mmCIF file of the C-alpha atoms, coordinates in Angstrom:
data_MODEL
# 
_entry.id   MODEL 
# 
loop_
_atom_site.group_PDB 
_atom_site.id 
_atom_site.type_symbol 
_atom_site.label_atom_id 
_atom_site.label_alt_id 
_atom_site.label_comp_id 
_atom_site.label_asym_id 
_atom_site.label_entity_id 
_atom_site.label_seq_id 
_atom_site.pdbx_PDB_ins_code 
_atom_site.Cartn_x 
_atom_site.Cartn_y 
_atom_site.Cartn_z 
_atom_site.occupancy 
_atom_site.B_iso_or_equiv 
_atom_site.pdbx_formal_charge 
_atom_site.auth_seq_id 
_atom_site.auth_comp_id 
_atom_site.auth_asym_id 
_atom_site.auth_atom_id 
_atom_site.pdbx_PDB_model_num 
ATOM 1   C CA . MET A 1 1   ? -45.682 10.257  -0.195  1.00 0.00 ? 1   MET A CA 1 
ATOM 2   C CA . TYR A 1 2   ? -44.767 6.782   -1.431  1.00 0.00 ? 2   TYR A CA 1 
ATOM 3   C CA . LEU A 1 3   ? -47.024 5.516   -4.235  1.00 0.00 ? 3   LEU A CA 1 
ATOM 4   C CA . TYR A 1 4   ? -45.135 2.282   -4.854  1.00 0.00 ? 4   TYR A CA 1 
ATOM 5   C CA . VAL A 1 5   ? -42.147 0.425   -3.383  1.00 0.00 ? 5   VAL A CA 1 
ATOM 6   C CA . ASN A 1 6   ? -40.639 -2.787  -4.698  1.00 0.00 ? 6   ASN A CA 1 
ATOM 7   C CA . ASP A 1 7   ? -39.479 -5.877  -2.816  1.00 0.00 ? 7   ASP A CA 1 
ATOM 8   C CA . GLY A 1 8   ? -35.909 -4.557  -2.802  1.00 0.00 ? 8   GLY A CA 1 
ATOM 9   C CA . PHE A 1 9   ? -36.996 -1.451  -0.879  1.00 0.00 ? 9   PHE A CA 1 
ATOM 10  C CA . CYS A 1 10  ? -38.819 -3.598  1.668   1.00 0.00 ? 10  CYS A CA 1 
ATOM 11  C CA . HIS A 1 11  ? -35.841 -5.923  2.059   1.00 0.00 ? 11  HIS A CA 1 
ATOM 12  C CA . GLN A 1 12  ? -33.354 -3.058  2.371   1.00 0.00 ? 12  GLN A CA 1 
ATOM 13  C CA . THR A 1 13  ? -35.360 -1.023  4.885   1.00 0.00 ? 13  THR A CA 1 
ATOM 14  C CA . GLY A 1 14  ? -37.199 -3.752  6.802   1.00 0.00 ? 14  GLY A CA 1 
ATOM 15  C CA . TYR A 1 15  ? -40.592 -2.101  6.214   1.00 0.00 ? 15  TYR A CA 1 
ATOM 16  C CA . SER A 1 16  ? -43.522 -3.846  4.567   1.00 0.00 ? 16  SER A CA 1 
ATOM 17  C CA . ARG A 1 17  ? -45.326 -2.157  1.682   1.00 0.00 ? 17  ARG A CA 1 
ATOM 18  C CA . GLU A 1 18  ? -48.323 -1.534  3.906   1.00 0.00 ? 18  GLU A CA 1 
ATOM 19  C CA . GLU A 1 19  ? -46.171 0.339   6.425   1.00 0.00 ? 19  GLU A CA 1 
ATOM 20  C CA . VAL A 1 20  ? -44.707 2.591   3.739   1.00 0.00 ? 20  VAL A CA 1 
ATOM 21  C CA . LEU A 1 21  ? -47.410 3.351   1.181   1.00 0.00 ? 21  LEU A CA 1 
ATOM 22  C CA . SER A 1 22  ? -49.147 6.692   1.735   1.00 0.00 ? 22  SER A CA 1 
ATOM 23  C CA . ASN A 1 23  ? -46.311 7.808   4.046   1.00 0.00 ? 23  ASN A CA 1 
ATOM 24  C CA . THR A 1 24  ? -43.330 10.068  3.375   1.00 0.00 ? 24  THR A CA 1 
ATOM 25  C CA . PRO A 1 25  ? -39.666 9.308   4.066   1.00 0.00 ? 25  PRO A CA 1 
ATOM 26  C CA . SER A 1 26  ? -39.937 11.652  7.072   1.00 0.00 ? 26  SER A CA 1 
ATOM 27  C CA . ASP A 1 27  ? -42.962 9.740   8.406   1.00 0.00 ? 27  ASP A CA 1 
ATOM 28  C CA . ILE A 1 28  ? -40.909 6.542   8.615   1.00 0.00 ? 28  ILE A CA 1 
ATOM 29  C CA . ASN A 1 29  ? -37.713 8.345   9.714   1.00 0.00 ? 29  ASN A CA 1 
ATOM 30  C CA . LEU A 1 30  ? -35.848 6.984   6.669   1.00 0.00 ? 30  LEU A CA 1 
ATOM 31  C CA . TYR A 1 31  ? -33.013 9.522   6.574   1.00 0.00 ? 31  TYR A CA 1 
ATOM 32  C CA . ALA A 1 32  ? -30.476 8.900   9.346   1.00 0.00 ? 32  ALA A CA 1 
ATOM 33  C CA . ASN A 1 33  ? -29.247 12.459  8.856   1.00 0.00 ? 33  ASN A CA 1 
ATOM 34  C CA . PRO A 1 34  ? -31.968 14.955  7.829   1.00 0.00 ? 34  PRO A CA 1 
ATOM 35  C CA . GLY A 1 35  ? -29.262 17.250  6.427   1.00 0.00 ? 35  GLY A CA 1 
ATOM 36  C CA . GLU A 1 36  ? -28.515 14.613  3.782   1.00 0.00 ? 36  GLU A CA 1 
ATOM 37  C CA . ARG A 1 37  ? -32.148 14.755  2.666   1.00 0.00 ? 37  ARG A CA 1 
ATOM 38  C CA . GLU A 1 38  ? -31.833 18.520  2.206   1.00 0.00 ? 38  GLU A CA 1 
ATOM 39  C CA . ARG A 1 39  ? -28.569 18.064  0.282   1.00 0.00 ? 39  ARG A CA 1 
ATOM 40  C CA . PHE A 1 40  ? -30.198 15.421  -1.940  1.00 0.00 ? 40  PHE A CA 1 
ATOM 41  C CA . ILE A 1 41  ? -33.195 17.647  -2.657  1.00 0.00 ? 41  ILE A CA 1 
ATOM 42  C CA . GLY A 1 42  ? -30.814 20.520  -3.457  1.00 0.00 ? 42  GLY A CA 1 
ATOM 43  C CA . ILE A 1 43  ? -29.053 18.353  -6.066  1.00 0.00 ? 43  ILE A CA 1 
ATOM 44  C CA . LEU A 1 44  ? -32.415 17.366  -7.574  1.00 0.00 ? 44  LEU A CA 1 
ATOM 45  C CA . GLN A 1 45  ? -33.539 20.985  -7.786  1.00 0.00 ? 45  GLN A CA 1 
ATOM 46  C CA . LYS A 1 46  ? -30.250 22.182  -9.246  1.00 0.00 ? 46  LYS A CA 1 
ATOM 47  C CA . ASP A 1 47  ? -29.584 19.358  -11.748 1.00 0.00 ? 47  ASP A CA 1 
ATOM 48  C CA . GLY A 1 48  ? -33.076 17.991  -12.372 1.00 0.00 ? 48  GLY A CA 1 
ATOM 49  C CA . LYS A 1 49  ? -31.877 14.557  -11.213 1.00 0.00 ? 49  LYS A CA 1 
ATOM 50  C CA . ALA A 1 50  ? -29.518 13.016  -8.685  1.00 0.00 ? 50  ALA A CA 1 
ATOM 51  C CA . GLU A 1 51  ? -27.217 10.097  -9.414  1.00 0.00 ? 51  GLU A CA 1 
ATOM 52  C CA . ASN A 1 52  ? -25.346 7.891   -6.942  1.00 0.00 ? 52  ASN A CA 1 
ATOM 53  C CA . VAL A 1 53  ? -25.479 10.333  -4.047  1.00 0.00 ? 53  VAL A CA 1 
ATOM 54  C CA . VAL A 1 54  ? -24.203 8.656   -0.877  1.00 0.00 ? 54  VAL A CA 1 
ATOM 55  C CA . VAL A 1 55  ? -26.867 8.903   1.818   1.00 0.00 ? 55  VAL A CA 1 
ATOM 56  C CA . SER A 1 56  ? -27.249 7.234   5.205   1.00 0.00 ? 56  SER A CA 1 
ATOM 57  C CA . PHE A 1 57  ? -30.666 5.697   5.774   1.00 0.00 ? 57  PHE A CA 1 
ATOM 58  C CA . ARG A 1 58  ? -32.225 4.119   8.842   1.00 0.00 ? 58  ARG A CA 1 
ATOM 59  C CA . ARG A 1 59  ? -33.829 0.685   8.716   1.00 0.00 ? 59  ARG A CA 1 
ATOM 60  C CA . LYS A 1 60  ? -37.041 -0.048  10.613  1.00 0.00 ? 60  LYS A CA 1 
ATOM 61  C CA . ASN A 1 61  ? -34.961 -1.666  13.377  1.00 0.00 ? 61  ASN A CA 1 
ATOM 62  C CA . GLY A 1 62  ? -32.937 1.567   13.774  1.00 0.00 ? 62  GLY A CA 1 
ATOM 63  C CA . GLU A 1 63  ? -29.776 0.274   12.088  1.00 0.00 ? 63  GLU A CA 1 
ATOM 64  C CA . VAL A 1 64  ? -28.077 2.864   9.875   1.00 0.00 ? 64  VAL A CA 1 
ATOM 65  C CA . TYR A 1 65  ? -26.904 1.791   6.422   1.00 0.00 ? 65  TYR A CA 1 
ATOM 66  C CA . TYR A 1 66  ? -25.269 3.614   3.516   1.00 0.00 ? 66  TYR A CA 1 
ATOM 67  C CA . SER A 1 67  ? -26.747 3.791   0.077   1.00 0.00 ? 67  SER A CA 1 
ATOM 68  C CA . GLU A 1 68  ? -25.987 5.206   -3.340  1.00 0.00 ? 68  GLU A CA 1 
ATOM 69  C CA . PHE A 1 69  ? -29.250 6.975   -4.021  1.00 0.00 ? 69  PHE A CA 1 
ATOM 70  C CA . SER A 1 70  ? -30.471 8.140   -7.428  1.00 0.00 ? 70  SER A CA 1 
ATOM 71  C CA . ALA A 1 71  ? -33.728 9.799   -8.456  1.00 0.00 ? 71  ALA A CA 1 
ATOM 72  C CA . LYS A 1 72  ? -35.334 11.593  -11.375 1.00 0.00 ? 72  LYS A CA 1 
ATOM 73  C CA . PRO A 1 73  ? -38.737 13.126  -11.964 1.00 0.00 ? 73  PRO A CA 1 
ATOM 74  C CA . ILE A 1 74  ? -41.281 11.194  -14.042 1.00 0.00 ? 74  ILE A CA 1 
ATOM 75  C CA . PHE A 1 75  ? -44.994 11.506  -14.780 1.00 0.00 ? 75  PHE A CA 1 
ATOM 76  C CA . TYR A 1 76  ? -47.103 8.745   -13.263 1.00 0.00 ? 76  TYR A CA 1 
ATOM 77  C CA . ALA A 1 77  ? -50.915 8.703   -13.523 1.00 0.00 ? 77  ALA A CA 1 
ATOM 78  C CA . GLY A 1 78  ? -50.817 12.324  -14.694 1.00 0.00 ? 78  GLY A CA 1 
ATOM 79  C CA . GLU A 1 79  ? -48.762 13.529  -11.700 1.00 0.00 ? 79  GLU A CA 1 
ATOM 80  C CA . GLU A 1 80  ? -45.152 14.508  -11.473 1.00 0.00 ? 80  GLU A CA 1 
ATOM 81  C CA . CYS A 1 81  ? -43.470 11.972  -9.211  1.00 0.00 ? 81  CYS A CA 1 
ATOM 82  C CA . LEU A 1 82  ? -39.970 10.944  -8.275  1.00 0.00 ? 82  LEU A CA 1 
ATOM 83  C CA . LEU A 1 83  ? -38.609 7.604   -9.453  1.00 0.00 ? 83  LEU A CA 1 
ATOM 84  C CA . ALA A 1 84  ? -35.878 6.617   -7.029  1.00 0.00 ? 84  ALA A CA 1 
ATOM 85  C CA . GLN A 1 85  ? -33.512 3.713   -6.612  1.00 0.00 ? 85  GLN A CA 1 
ATOM 86  C CA . SER A 1 86  ? -30.839 2.914   -4.107  1.00 0.00 ? 86  SER A CA 1 
ATOM 87  C CA . ARG A 1 87  ? -28.040 0.425   -3.688  1.00 0.00 ? 87  ARG A CA 1 
ATOM 88  C CA . ASP A 1 88  ? -26.797 -0.608  -0.243  1.00 0.00 ? 88  ASP A CA 1 
ATOM 89  C CA . ILE A 1 89  ? -23.079 0.197   -0.067  1.00 0.00 ? 89  ILE A CA 1 
ATOM 90  C CA . THR A 1 90  ? -22.613 -0.333  3.663   1.00 0.00 ? 90  THR A CA 1 
ATOM 91  C CA . ASP A 1 91  ? -20.010 -3.093  3.215   1.00 0.00 ? 91  ASP A CA 1 
ATOM 92  C CA . ARG A 1 92  ? -18.022 -0.912  0.804   1.00 0.00 ? 92  ARG A CA 1 
ATOM 93  C CA . LYS A 1 93  ? -18.123 2.047   3.231   1.00 0.00 ? 93  LYS A CA 1 
ATOM 94  C CA . ILE A 1 94  ? -16.901 -0.190  6.061   1.00 0.00 ? 94  ILE A CA 1 
ATOM 95  C CA . GLN A 1 95  ? -14.024 -1.446  3.888   1.00 0.00 ? 95  GLN A CA 1 
ATOM 96  C CA . GLU A 1 96  ? -13.116 2.109   2.824   1.00 0.00 ? 96  GLU A CA 1 
ATOM 97  C CA . SER A 1 97  ? -13.143 3.206   6.445   1.00 0.00 ? 97  SER A CA 1 
ATOM 98  C CA . GLY A 1 98  ? -10.859 0.313   7.376   1.00 0.00 ? 98  GLY A CA 1 
ATOM 99  C CA . LEU A 1 99  ? -8.460  1.142   4.548   1.00 0.00 ? 99  LEU A CA 1 
ATOM 100 C CA . SER A 1 100 ? -8.379  4.801   5.557   1.00 0.00 ? 100 SER A CA 1 
ATOM 101 C CA . PHE A 1 101 ? -7.598  3.782   9.122   1.00 0.00 ? 101 PHE A CA 1 
ATOM 102 C CA . GLN A 1 102 ? -4.831  1.428   7.973   1.00 0.00 ? 102 GLN A CA 1 
ATOM 103 C CA . ALA A 1 103 ? -3.304  4.130   5.754   1.00 0.00 ? 103 ALA A CA 1 
ATOM 104 C CA . MET A 1 104 ? -3.404  6.565   8.688   1.00 0.00 ? 104 MET A CA 1 
ATOM 105 C CA . LEU A 1 105 ? -1.604  4.005   10.861  1.00 0.00 ? 105 LEU A CA 1 
ATOM 106 C CA . LEU A 1 106 ? 1.009   3.317   8.196   1.00 0.00 ? 106 LEU A CA 1 
ATOM 107 C CA . ASP A 1 107 ? 1.686   7.057   7.922   1.00 0.00 ? 107 ASP A CA 1 
ATOM 108 C CA . GLN A 1 108 ? 2.431   7.166   11.664  1.00 0.00 ? 108 GLN A CA 1 
ATOM 109 C CA . ILE A 1 109 ? 5.206   4.566   11.644  1.00 0.00 ? 109 ILE A CA 1 
ATOM 110 C CA . GLN A 1 110 ? 8.791   5.481   10.843  1.00 0.00 ? 110 GLN A CA 1 
ATOM 111 C CA . ASP A 1 111 ? 9.566   2.358   8.783   1.00 0.00 ? 111 ASP A CA 1 
ATOM 112 C CA . PHE A 1 112 ? 9.386   2.746   5.025   1.00 0.00 ? 112 PHE A CA 1 
ATOM 113 C CA . VAL A 1 113 ? 6.270   1.167   3.516   1.00 0.00 ? 113 VAL A CA 1 
ATOM 114 C CA . THR A 1 114 ? 5.649   1.008   -0.211  1.00 0.00 ? 114 THR A CA 1 
ATOM 115 C CA . ALA A 1 115 ? 3.097   -1.147  -2.039  1.00 0.00 ? 115 ALA A CA 1 
ATOM 116 C CA . THR A 1 116 ? 3.163   -1.868  -5.753  1.00 0.00 ? 116 THR A CA 1 
ATOM 117 C CA . ASP A 1 117 ? 0.889   -3.537  -8.218  1.00 0.00 ? 117 ASP A CA 1 
ATOM 118 C CA . LEU A 1 118 ? 2.082   -6.599  -10.166 1.00 0.00 ? 118 LEU A CA 1 
ATOM 119 C CA . ASP A 1 119 ? 3.653   -4.324  -12.795 1.00 0.00 ? 119 ASP A CA 1 
ATOM 120 C CA . GLY A 1 120 ? 5.841   -2.605  -10.193 1.00 0.00 ? 120 GLY A CA 1 
ATOM 121 C CA . LYS A 1 121 ? 3.866   0.662   -10.163 1.00 0.00 ? 121 LYS A CA 1 
ATOM 122 C CA . ILE A 1 122 ? 3.679   2.297   -6.740  1.00 0.00 ? 122 ILE A CA 1 
ATOM 123 C CA . ILE A 1 123 ? 0.080   2.285   -5.470  1.00 0.00 ? 123 ILE A CA 1 
ATOM 124 C CA . TYR A 1 124 ? 0.800   3.279   -1.848  1.00 0.00 ? 124 TYR A CA 1 
ATOM 125 C CA . ILE A 1 125 ? 3.713   4.910   -0.065  1.00 0.00 ? 125 ILE A CA 1 
ATOM 126 C CA . ASN A 1 126 ? 3.774   6.070   3.534   1.00 0.00 ? 126 ASN A CA 1 
ATOM 127 C CA . GLU A 1 127 ? 4.995   9.424   4.835   1.00 0.00 ? 127 GLU A CA 1 
ATOM 128 C CA . ALA A 1 128 ? 8.354   8.082   6.088   1.00 0.00 ? 128 ALA A CA 1 
ATOM 129 C CA . SER A 1 129 ? 9.168   6.784   2.595   1.00 0.00 ? 129 SER A CA 1 
ATOM 130 C CA . CYS A 1 130 ? 8.143   10.102  0.999   1.00 0.00 ? 130 CYS A CA 1 
ATOM 131 C CA . LYS A 1 131 ? 10.470  12.001  3.349   1.00 0.00 ? 131 LYS A CA 1 
ATOM 132 C CA . ALA A 1 132 ? 13.359  9.613   2.634   1.00 0.00 ? 132 ALA A CA 1 
ATOM 133 C CA . ILE A 1 133 ? 12.884  10.047  -1.129  1.00 0.00 ? 133 ILE A CA 1 
ATOM 134 C CA . GLY A 1 134 ? 12.329  13.791  -0.775  1.00 0.00 ? 134 GLY A CA 1 
ATOM 135 C CA . LYS A 1 135 ? 9.145   13.916  -2.848  1.00 0.00 ? 135 LYS A CA 1 
ATOM 136 C CA . ALA A 1 136 ? 5.439   14.398  -2.153  1.00 0.00 ? 136 ALA A CA 1 
ATOM 137 C CA . ARG A 1 137 ? 3.172   11.337  -2.277  1.00 0.00 ? 137 ARG A CA 1 
ATOM 138 C CA . ASP A 1 138 ? 1.328   12.542  -5.396  1.00 0.00 ? 138 ASP A CA 1 
ATOM 139 C CA . GLU A 1 139 ? 4.693   12.832  -7.207  1.00 0.00 ? 139 GLU A CA 1 
ATOM 140 C CA . ILE A 1 140 ? 5.521   9.200   -6.412  1.00 0.00 ? 140 ILE A CA 1 
ATOM 141 C CA . LEU A 1 141 ? 2.234   7.337   -6.849  1.00 0.00 ? 141 LEU A CA 1 
ATOM 142 C CA . GLY A 1 142 ? 2.032   5.630   -10.219 1.00 0.00 ? 142 GLY A CA 1 
ATOM 143 C CA . LEU A 1 143 ? 5.808   5.620   -10.746 1.00 0.00 ? 143 LEU A CA 1 
ATOM 144 C CA . SER A 1 144 ? 7.656   2.370   -11.256 1.00 0.00 ? 144 SER A CA 1 
ATOM 145 C CA . VAL A 1 145 ? 9.879   1.199   -8.408  1.00 0.00 ? 145 VAL A CA 1 
ATOM 146 C CA . GLU A 1 146 ? 12.573  0.800   -11.057 1.00 0.00 ? 146 GLU A CA 1 
ATOM 147 C CA . SER A 1 147 ? 12.899  4.593   -11.251 1.00 0.00 ? 147 SER A CA 1 
ATOM 148 C CA . PHE A 1 148 ? 14.528  4.607   -7.801  1.00 0.00 ? 148 PHE A CA 1 
ATOM 149 C CA . GLY A 1 149 ? 17.582  2.462   -8.687  1.00 0.00 ? 149 GLY A CA 1 
ATOM 150 C CA . GLU A 1 150 ? 21.220  3.563   -8.997  1.00 0.00 ? 150 GLU A CA 1 
ATOM 151 C CA . ASN A 1 151 ? 20.923  3.426   -12.786 1.00 0.00 ? 151 ASN A CA 1 
ATOM 152 C CA . PRO A 1 152 ? 17.589  5.043   -13.799 1.00 0.00 ? 152 PRO A CA 1 
ATOM 153 C CA . GLU A 1 153 ? 17.761  3.413   -17.246 1.00 0.00 ? 153 GLU A CA 1 
ATOM 154 C CA . LYS A 1 154 ? 18.178  -0.049  -15.757 1.00 0.00 ? 154 LYS A CA 1 
ATOM 155 C CA . GLY A 1 155 ? 16.095  0.548   -12.640 1.00 0.00 ? 155 GLY A CA 1 
ATOM 156 C CA . ALA A 1 156 ? 16.336  -0.818  -9.133  1.00 0.00 ? 156 ALA A CA 1 
ATOM 157 C CA . THR A 1 157 ? 16.356  -4.440  -8.165  1.00 0.00 ? 157 THR A CA 1 
ATOM 158 C CA . GLN A 1 158 ? 14.380  -5.606  -5.170  1.00 0.00 ? 158 GLN A CA 1 
ATOM 159 C CA . GLN A 1 159 ? 17.675  -6.154  -3.322  1.00 0.00 ? 159 GLN A CA 1 
ATOM 160 C CA . GLN A 1 160 ? 18.785  -2.548  -4.035  1.00 0.00 ? 160 GLN A CA 1 
ATOM 161 C CA . ILE A 1 161 ? 15.515  -1.227  -2.632  1.00 0.00 ? 161 ILE A CA 1 
ATOM 162 C CA . ILE A 1 162 ? 15.885  -3.350  0.510   1.00 0.00 ? 162 ILE A CA 1 
ATOM 163 C CA . GLU A 1 163 ? 19.522  -2.270  0.976   1.00 0.00 ? 163 GLU A CA 1 
ATOM 164 C CA . LYS A 1 164 ? 18.636  1.393   0.448   1.00 0.00 ? 164 LYS A CA 1 
ATOM 165 C CA . ASN A 1 165 ? 15.840  1.150   3.024   1.00 0.00 ? 165 ASN A CA 1 
ATOM 166 C CA . GLU A 1 166 ? 18.049  -0.645  5.554   1.00 0.00 ? 166 GLU A CA 1 
ATOM 167 C CA . GLY A 1 167 ? 20.881  1.852   4.989   1.00 0.00 ? 167 GLY A CA 1 
ATOM 168 C CA . ALA A 1 168 ? 18.514  4.749   5.672   1.00 0.00 ? 168 ALA A CA 1 
ATOM 169 C CA . GLY A 1 169 ? 17.199  3.144   8.863   1.00 0.00 ? 169 GLY A CA 1 
ATOM 170 C CA . GLY A 1 170 ? 14.195  1.387   7.339   1.00 0.00 ? 170 GLY A CA 1 
ATOM 171 C CA . MET A 1 171 ? 13.235  -2.140  8.139   1.00 0.00 ? 171 MET A CA 1 
ATOM 172 C CA . ALA A 1 172 ? 13.105  -4.754  5.385   1.00 0.00 ? 172 ALA A CA 1 
ATOM 173 C CA . TRP A 1 173 ? 10.531  -7.319  6.439   1.00 0.00 ? 173 TRP A CA 1 
ATOM 174 C CA . GLY A 1 174 ? 9.651   -9.134  3.227   1.00 0.00 ? 174 GLY A CA 1 
ATOM 175 C CA . SER A 1 175 ? 7.829   -8.808  -0.024  1.00 0.00 ? 175 SER A CA 1 
ATOM 176 C CA . CYS A 1 176 ? 5.101   -10.602 -1.914  1.00 0.00 ? 176 CYS A CA 1 
ATOM 177 C CA . GLN A 1 177 ? 5.660   -11.714 -5.479  1.00 0.00 ? 177 GLN A CA 1 
ATOM 178 C CA . ARG A 1 178 ? 3.973   -13.925 -8.049  1.00 0.00 ? 178 ARG A CA 1 
ATOM 179 C CA . CYS A 1 179 ? 5.786   -17.270 -8.336  1.00 0.00 ? 179 CYS A CA 1 
ATOM 180 C CA . SER A 1 180 ? 4.614   -19.745 -10.990 1.00 0.00 ? 180 SER A CA 1 
ATOM 181 C CA . GLY A 1 181 ? 0.992   -18.828 -10.454 1.00 0.00 ? 181 GLY A CA 1 
ATOM 182 C CA . ARG A 1 182 ? 1.226   -18.929 -6.634  1.00 0.00 ? 182 ARG A CA 1 
ATOM 183 C CA . ILE A 1 183 ? 1.955   -16.181 -4.167  1.00 0.00 ? 183 ILE A CA 1 
ATOM 184 C CA . GLY A 1 184 ? 5.109   -16.627 -2.094  1.00 0.00 ? 184 GLY A CA 1 
ATOM 185 C CA . ILE A 1 185 ? 6.840   -14.581 0.571   1.00 0.00 ? 185 ILE A CA 1 
ATOM 186 C CA . ASP A 1 186 ? 10.577  -13.822 0.393   1.00 0.00 ? 186 ASP A CA 1 
ATOM 187 C CA . HIS A 1 187 ? 12.276  -12.880 3.673   1.00 0.00 ? 187 HIS A CA 1 
# 
């Protein structure tokens, strides 16, 4: 049963204090997936606390949102209670889902796709590129693109990478690079 909720709880869930106090999460149908409640309680029982557990909750209007949920037992007015906090991570989950979908799409195409950070370290490589190189993705991620040149001590130039991709049937369609503090596209 809720003994206290702050303004953040009311804003996040859409319930007023009056609607929540003296009720349980089940009474207000807070958990979008009751199995997540059981999992959360299991973590609390096993570890004595739960930190940043991703849970889907339901707002008063029925909308489901994702939250990082943490809780620990405390004593309040002589009773053992649960102090809980949550952070709405719905936007982050939507972005992660979009990125996963994009990565899945990139793995389906036969063109070679490799992304690097500004230091030239490979941060993404699709399946077609892995097959062409003959290595697993986890062996390639984090390596410098320079390690794939004709002379491993000197490294590869951008032109060598493009030529190698084109020669193996890949499609060179441009790259992004930092130019005097602005981003430019080379074709």
